[in-house]
N, C-alpha and C positions, 0 to 999 in steps of 0.2 A: 503492499500498501503506500503510495506516494504521502512525502510529509504533509503538502497540500490537502491533501485527503481524509486522511487522520486528524488533524488540526478540525476541519470542518464538523468531520460527526464527532470528535467530541463534544465540539461547542452546541449541535446544531442537537443532540441526544434526548435532552432533558426534553425540548421543546417538542420535538417528533414523538418520544412516548411517553413521558408522565402522565398527560390527560391519557390516556385511556390506562395507564395504572389507578387513577384516582378515581375513573369511574368504577371498578370492579372494587375498591377497597377506599369506598367514600372517607371509613375512618383515618386514612393518613392525614387529610384536612385537620381532625380534630387534633391527631399527634402533635401536628405543627405549631397550632395555636399554644395548646398547652405549654408545650417547650418553651414557644414566645414565652409566653405569661410567667413562664418559672425562671425567666433571663438561662434557658441550659439551651443544648446544641446536640442534635440528635439527625443521623446519617442513613439513610439506606443503602445498603453493602452487599458484598458477596454476590451470591448466587442470584439476587434479586435481580440486581442492574445485567450481570449477563446475560440468564434469561430474556430480561427486558431490550439486549442487546439481539438475542437472536433468535425475538419473535416467539418464544416458548412459554407453553404456559406456566403461568406463577402460579403455585396452588398456598405458598406460606410465604410471608416478606419478612424478610432481618431486616433488623437496626440494631446501631450502636450508639448509645449515649453518653454524654459526661458527668453519670453520678451512679447512684447504685438502681439499678433497674426497677426493684420491688419497691423500692420508695416512692419513682416515679409514676407504675401500674398503680398504684393503691390510690394518688392521687386521682390518674383518668381513668380509675374504673368509675370513679363518680360523674364522669361526663357519658362514659359508654359502658353501660353494665358489661362482664363478661367473666372470663373464671381464668384464674393465675397462678400458672404451677409452674414449679421450679424442675429446672430441665438439668442444673448442674450448680450445686451448691458454693463448691470450690472456685468456678470463674464467676458464678454470680448470674448466669443465665436463664431467663425465663421466658415463659410462655406466654402469650394472652390470645385466649379462647373465646370468640365469638358467638353466637345465638347458632349462624349457621354451621358452624366449624372451620370456617377460616382461624386462620390463628398467625397469630406475629410472634417471633422470637425475638427478645430481646437481650441485649449484652451490655455491659460498658466500655467504653473505648479504652482500648491498648494503648497505653504513653500516655502522652500530652496532650496531642492532637491527632485529629482523623488522618495525617500525611506518616506520624509515627506508628498509627495506628494498624496503615492499610502495608505501610512498609514488612510489618510483622505477621502478614498471613502468609497461606501458603504455595497462592500459583497465582500469576498476573490475573489471570480472566477470572480471579476471586476480590483482586486487587485495584475496585473501584468503589466509588462512594458517589451519592445525593445528595445533596443538603435537605432535610427537611424543614428546617428554617424557611427556607427558600421556595418553596414548591407553590404557595402559597400567594407571593413577589407577583409585582407585573412582570418584572425581567426572566421568571422563572427560572429554575436552578442552573446551574453548570454540573457539568460531570469532572468529579476527580480523579485522576489516571496517573499517577505518579510512575505509573510501573509497565504504562502502555501496554495495558489488557487491551484495551480496542485493536492495536493491528496483531494480538496473536489470537483472538477472538476472529479475526477476516482470515487470518492465516492455518486460522483449526489446528493449534498448536496448543499443549500445556507445559508450559514451563513454570519453574521454580520461580519466586522472588528473590531470597537469598541461598549460598550454598549450605546453611543449617536447618535449610526448612526442615527433613527430615528426623537432624539429631534435637530439635527443640518438638516437635509429635512428629514418633516412629508411624503412626497412625495413619498421617498423609500420605505416606507407600500405597495401602489399598484403595484411598482414596484418590488419586493418582491413576491409577487402572480403571478405575471405575468412571471417572470422570472423563475420562479418555472414549471409554466404550459409550458411554450415555450422552454422551456428545459430538460423537463420532470424530472427535479431534485425535491427533497424533502426537506422542509424548516426546516433549525434545530433548536431543544427545546429551545434553549435560544433565539434564532431570533424569534420565534413563542411568546414568553413568552413577549419580548420587545414592538412586535407589539401589544399585546393587552394592553401592560400598556399605549402606545404610543398614538394609534391611533384615540383619540380624538384631537388630535394636525393638524389630516388632513385639520378640518374646518379652520386654520390660513394659507393653502396654497391658492396662487392665483389659480383662477379660471382658467384659461388658463393654468395651467402648469397639472392641475386635467383632464381638457378635452382632453389635447396630451396625457395622461400616456394610460387614457380610450379608446381613437382611437387605439392606439397603441395596445392595448389590442383585441379591439375589430379586428382588421387588424391580428391577428393571424387566421387562420385555423378554429383552432376550439379552444374554451374558456369556455365552461360548466363548468369543471372541478372547473376551477379560480372562474368564477362568482358564484361558491357555497361554495366555501373557502371563500371569499369576504360575501356573504349569512349568512353563519355560524357565523362570526368574527363582524356581524352587521353595517360592513364596505360601504358595497353598498347602503343598508339601510337607513343609515344618511346620504349618497351622492345623493342619489336619490329621498328619499320620504319628502325633508324640504318645497317642496311646496305642500304638502297632508297631513297636520296637523291633519287633521282631520279625518283619517281614525288611528285607533289603530294599534300599536307595530306587533302584532299577525298579522294583516289584509295585512299592508305593506310587512312584509315580505313572505306572502302566494302569494301576486301580483306579486311581484319579481322573486319567486322562479315559479311559471307559463310562467315569463317572460323569465326564463333560459332557460327553456323545450324549448321556441320557437325560442327563438336563437340558443340552439342546431340540432331542425329540420330543421331551417332557414340555418346553415351549410350543411347540410345533402344535401339540395336542390340544393346548391351551389359549391357543389362536385359536384353534379351530376346533372346540369343543366337541365330543360325539353327542347326536343327540335327534330326534326324531323329529322335535317340532322346534319352531325359534323360541317359544317359550319356555319351551324346557333348559334351552341351549342358556339362555337368560339367566332361567333360575340356577342352573349349573353354578355359572360363573359367580354369580351372590353368593351360591354355598363357599367356592372358594375364595370370596372376598372377603369371608367370615375372621372376625380378629380371635386369634390364640394369643392366650398369656398378654403380654404386656403392647399392645400397640405393632403387631403383627399379623397379616395375615396367613391363610394355608400357604398362597402359592408361594411366598420365601423359604417357608416350611418344608414345602413336597419337594423344590430344586435342592435344595440341603439332603432331602433321603436320597434321590434321583443321585446326587455324588456322590452319597454313602453308599446308595444302593452294592454295586462290586464287589465293597471288602464284604457289605452283609453276605453276600454268594460266596464268599470266599474262601470258607467252612468248609463247603463243596468239596474243593479242590487240593484242601491242606489237613493233617491229621489235627487241628482246631474243630470242639463241636461250635455248637450253635451259639448255647450258654455263652460260652465263652466271648464270641463274638460280637453277642448282645451286651454282654456285660460291659464290653471294650468302648462299645459306641454309645453306651448309657455314661460310662465316665469318659468320656469324650464332649458329649452335651455337656455334661455336667458340669464340664470344666470350662464351656462357652457360656456359661451361666443361662442356657436355658431355665424359663418357668419347668415349672412340672406339666402343666397342662402339655406345651412345648415337645417337651420332652417325648412325654407317654404318645402324642400325634405322629412324630415322627418315626419313632420306633414301631408303632400300630401298622403305621400303611408300609412298612419296611415288612414286618410279619407276615400282615394279609396279601401284599402282592403276588406271595407262593399260591396261597388259596385259590385266587382266582385262576391263575395258568392250569390248578389242579384240576380245578373245573371244567376247565374248556379243554384239557386232554383228555377229561373223563367224559367229555359230554352231557355232562352234566345239566341241563336246563330246565329240571325243575322247579315252580317258583319255592319249594319248601328251600331248596336248598340255597338259594337267594335268599332267602329269609333269615336263615341261619346265620348266614353272611354277614347280613346286615345287623342279628341280633349282637352280634360277638363282639362286632368291630367299630359301629354304630358309621358317623360319618366322615370317620378315618378311614372307612373300606371305599370312597369314591377317591379318594384321594387314592389306594390301593390302585383301585381300578385306572386310572392316570401312569401310575409308577408301571406296573403290568405292560401297557402300551407302550411306554417311553421303552420297556425292556426289550418285549417282543420286536420292534424295529432298530434298536440298535443291534440283536444278534444278526441281521441282515437277511430274514431269513425268507422265502417267495413271496413275492406280492399278493398271489392268490392266497397263504394261509393269512397272512397279514390284513387281508379286507376280512376274512374271515372271522376274523378273533377281533376284528372291530365290531362286524355286527354282533358278535357277541357279547361286548362291553353294550354292545347298544340295549340290548337285549335285557342286561340287569340294570342299566341305567333306566329305563322303562318300568321294570320292575318296582324300582325302588320310590317313583315317582307317583303312580299308581296305589303304592303302598300308602304313601303319608297322606292322599285321601280318605283312605276309606279303612288302613289295619291299625294306623300310630296307639290306639284306647283296644282293649282286647274287648270282645261281645260282654264275657265275665271276668271281673276285677278280684282280686282275694280277699275283697270282704264278702263279695258274693257268695263265693266258692264255698268259703266256712260256713256262713249262715245258711247256705239252701243244701248243703251237702252232709254239716252237720259234721266237718273235718277239722283235725286238729293243725294249730300253725305249725309250719315246719317245710321241709323241701318240696312236697308232693304238691304244693300250692303254686310253686313256682313251674314244677313239672308239667302240672294241668294245664296253666296259662301257656307255655309255649308247645303244647301239642296241641291246641286248641287255635294260637296262631298259625300254625303250618299248616293243619287245615284250614283255615280260611285262606289264608295266603295261594292254595291249591283252588280254591272255591268250593270245596266242598260241605264249608257252609257258610250262611252269608246273612243271621240275623239271632238273634238271643235265643229263641227257642231252638234251633237247629245245635246252637252250642251248647246246650242243658242236654241234649240228648245224643249227643256226640262224647259230653264229659260223664254222664250215667255211664255206656259202654266203655269208656276209658276205667274207670271205677270199678268197674264189677270183672274186668280182666285182668287186675291186678292180685 
């Protein structure tokens, strides 16, 4: 980009872009007015400016202010009612959430002023700012760009701000790869050298922060190329294979390489969800978009499961038992600080995907088998369907077999949605069975309910009267 064009874009950015931003986030005007009234300074920073430049959708706003964010938000909350959440106590980073779930992440300025703040940031594309105090002025705000981030955006480059960028925070190594894949930018050569130099420092990063960065990576619609780049640098291997020291380095890379292919095939399936109708596909996407644990949906967890799936399957090819592999995987997930519900989901998807393949191989298409499957694994069973499909495609079997398997998956999904409509609540519940048949409380109640539910899944009973008659037969035969 020529210097003249660069300067023109820099000067023109606010005028061209901020009006659009204010329409989507009118609260920014109130932020500006509140800052001015309190004689404070605030700035739109980082990813907000970057995405504004690239005309990408902006989901949240990053703001830096020259005071304690918590104290400021308490006063701002008197003007616009919202919910204040502390994201990082040590660095005083707070999130302000308004009623439609849009949010603003507020942090204190690093250093004495905005210029010092920007030169301490990670990459040039994130080291730009716009003064919030100026957005309501007649002149409009100017872009603050000391590291020439506009030029690097135009050139499609991820470039470090300083040589100490990764030593100051090694997590930025993962962020560099994620941003590169997310924006389809190239990592600058010098930045790549520093990644190689400092990658060992990642072991010093808190596991919670590693987890969050991995989940952000897996939240992208396509992350295969990022995983390949991390694999080539041995970064993802060092992060995920620590609980499998019995595997040689080359073997570790091969397992994760195969897992990367499974992640890719899973992503393709998630983009084209198997379903008989548009409504079913939409509902399936909603189910995979549900939150599990702390602010994480099923999709990143499913991708993590796909990446780990070859490790889970590795017990078939060596002397290690399934229990040993599951214990090691459980230890890995704990070390990444996944919540209990997240660990359970990943492990359930891994375990139940084999049952899907076994049902297919045995041509078990009876609804009672599908009922048992979802009764045992719940909505993790849906994740297992996607995992099993990714695995089948990765194994490179004939396309005719893949098509047959996809039809089988569609059959199970149709059963799931049909069952949600009619069969979630038993025709006869436990209290009814105890009182009507004078049964004692105990395992027999659960056995009888499951027996009736299987019969209902197969269409053998459709109402309460038929369920009572079948229950009598069940009890008479015991």
